[in-house]
C-alpha positions in Angstrom: -9.1 -39.7 -7.9 -9.2 -40.0 -4.2 -9.7 -36.6 -1.7 -9.7 -37.2 1.7 -11.7 -33.9 3.3 -11.1 -33.0 7.5 -13.2 -31.0 9.2 -14.2 -29.5 12.7 -11.1 -27.9 14.0 -11.4 -24.5 15.3 -10.8 -22.3 18.2 -10.7 -23.9 21.7 -9.8 -23.0 25.4 -7.8 -25.0 27.1 -9.3 -27.6 29.2 -11.9 -28.0 26.2 -13.3 -30.7 23.5 -13.1 -30.9 19.1 -14.3 -33.7 17.0 -12.2 -34.2 13.8 -13.2 -35.9 10.8 -11.8 -36.8 7.5 -14.1 -38.3 5.0 -12.5 -40.2 1.9 -14.0 -39.8 -1.6 -11.9 -42.2 -3.9 -11.5 -46.0 -4.0 -7.7 -47.2 -2.0 -6.3 -50.4 -2.5 -5.6 -52.2 -0.1 -6.3 -49.8 3.0 -3.7 -50.2 6.2 -4.3 -48.0 8.4 -5.9 -44.1 8.9 -4.0 -42.3 10.9 -4.2 -38.1 12.2 -0.6 -36.4 12.1 -0.1 -32.6 13.3 2.0 -30.3 12.5 2.8 -26.8 15.2 4.8 -24.1 13.5 8.6 -24.2 13.6 8.0 -27.7 14.3 8.4 -31.5 12.1 4.7 -33.1 11.7 4.5 -36.0 14.0 1.9 -39.0 14.5 -1.0 -38.7 16.7 -2.6 -41.3 16.5 -3.3 -44.2 13.9 -5.3 -47.4 13.5 -4.5 -50.7 11.6 -7.3 -51.4 9.7 -7.6 -54.7 12.0 -8.9 -52.0 14.5 -6.0 -51.6 16.4 -4.5 -48.1 17.8 -1.6 -46.1 18.6 -1.3 -42.9 20.2 2.3 -40.4 20.4 2.6 -40.0 24.4 1.6 -36.8 24.9 -2.4 -37.1 23.5 -2.4 -41.0 25.5 -5.7 -40.4 27.6 -6.6 -37.2 26.3 -7.4 -38.1 22.2 -9.4 -41.4 20.9 -9.5 -42.0 17.2 -12.1 -44.6 15.2 -13.0 -45.3 12.2 -16.3 -45.6 9.5 -16.0 -47.7 7.3 -19.0 -47.7 5.9 -19.1 -44.1 5.5 -15.4 -43.7 4.7 -14.9 -41.4 7.5 -12.3 -41.7 10.8 -12.4 -39.5 13.7 -10.5 -38.1 16.9 -11.1 -37.3 19.2 -9.7 -34.6 21.3 -10.3 -33.9 25.2 -8.7 -32.6 27.8 -7.4 -30.0 24.9 -4.1 -28.1 25.7 -2.2 -25.0 24.1 -0.1 -27.5 23.0 -1.4 -29.6 21.0 -2.2 -26.0 19.3 -1.0 -27.2 15.2 -2.2 -27.9 11.8 -4.0 -31.9 11.5 -3.6 -33.8 9.2 -5.3 -37.0 8.3 -3.9 -40.0 6.6 -5.2 -43.1 4.8 -2.0 -46.0 4.1 -2.9 -47.1 1.1 -1.0 -50.4 -0.4 0.4 -49.0 -3.3 1.0 -45.3 -1.8 -0.3 -42.7 0.9 -2.5 -40.2 1.0 -2.9 -36.6 2.3 -6.4 -34.5 3.4 -5.0 -30.5 3.4 -5.2 -29.8 7.0 -7.6 -28.1 9.4 -5.6 -26.3 12.1 -6.5 -26.6 15.8 -5.9 -23.8 18.0 -5.7 -24.0 22.1 -6.2 -21.0 24.2 -4.8 -21.0 27.4 
């Protein structure tokens, strides 16, 4: 059974940094990409950053230059380094793994940025 467990969320002041981690347990056949999404209050879930199995990264425009996604195959982990955080980054952040058959989601971790 596949499980994705996020950690690293919390409360931080504007301008601060947080590092989110997502650890995968269980096997996923043919992982194509891993990513982080977020969902603010009253908003739809949106892509924040993604990284393909080949290492190609994609970022949403609002986080470009501030967030960095990386993965560690040996540790089955994908991380999101978030710098220069803004109040508008406040949201629940979800980890996502895309396999060849289906995608998987973590339970989410709350990030709150105070002004």
